[in-house]
N, C-alpha and C positions, 0 to 999 in steps of 0.2 A: 466802708461797706458792714452791712453787721456782724458780731461775733457774730448768730446765730439765725440760722432760717427766719426762727420764732422773735427775733429781733425784729425781723423785716416787717419795713409800708411802705408802697409801692405812692410814688416818687405823684405820680395820677390817680386814685382811688376810685374812679366810672372806668376806667378801661383796667384791659389787659394785655401789658406788652410780652406775649409771644416767642419773644428771641433774648431774654432772662430767663433762665433757668431756675435761678434765687424764687421770681416774682412765678415763675410759673407753678412750684411746690407753692409756693404763702395760698397761692389760687386757690388749688391744686384740695390744701387745709382747709379755708376761708369755706369753698361751696363744698365740700363732701365727695370730690371728686379724687376718680385717678386720672392722670398725666393725658392716657391714650381717652377719653370722656370732654377735659375739656380742651384737647385741642382742636379734637375734629364738632367744639358746640362752635368752639374760637374760626374754624375754616364755614360753617358752615349758621351764625348768623354773628361774625364778625367779634368785638372785640369790648361794647361795653359788655361790663358786668351783667346789667340790667337781662339785656336780651340771653346772652349764657345765663344767667341763672337763673333764665323764664324757658332757657331750649335746654335747660339739665333739667326741671325739671320733670317739664316731657315728655322726657325720655326715659322715665325710673317707669 
C-alpha cells in the first residue's frame, strides 16, 4: 500500500472502485469533486471513469 494517498494509483485506471476509500479519495482529487458527488455519479452511470467524468461535467 502506498505511504500516502498522493502515491496511489488504481489497479484499473478505467474503473472506480467505490469500495476502496483510498481509491475514492484518489478519484475525488483527479476529478475535482466531493466524495458525495463521486458516489452519486457512480450510482447513476456506473464505475467507468469516462462515464463518471462526463456525468460530473453535466452536473456543474
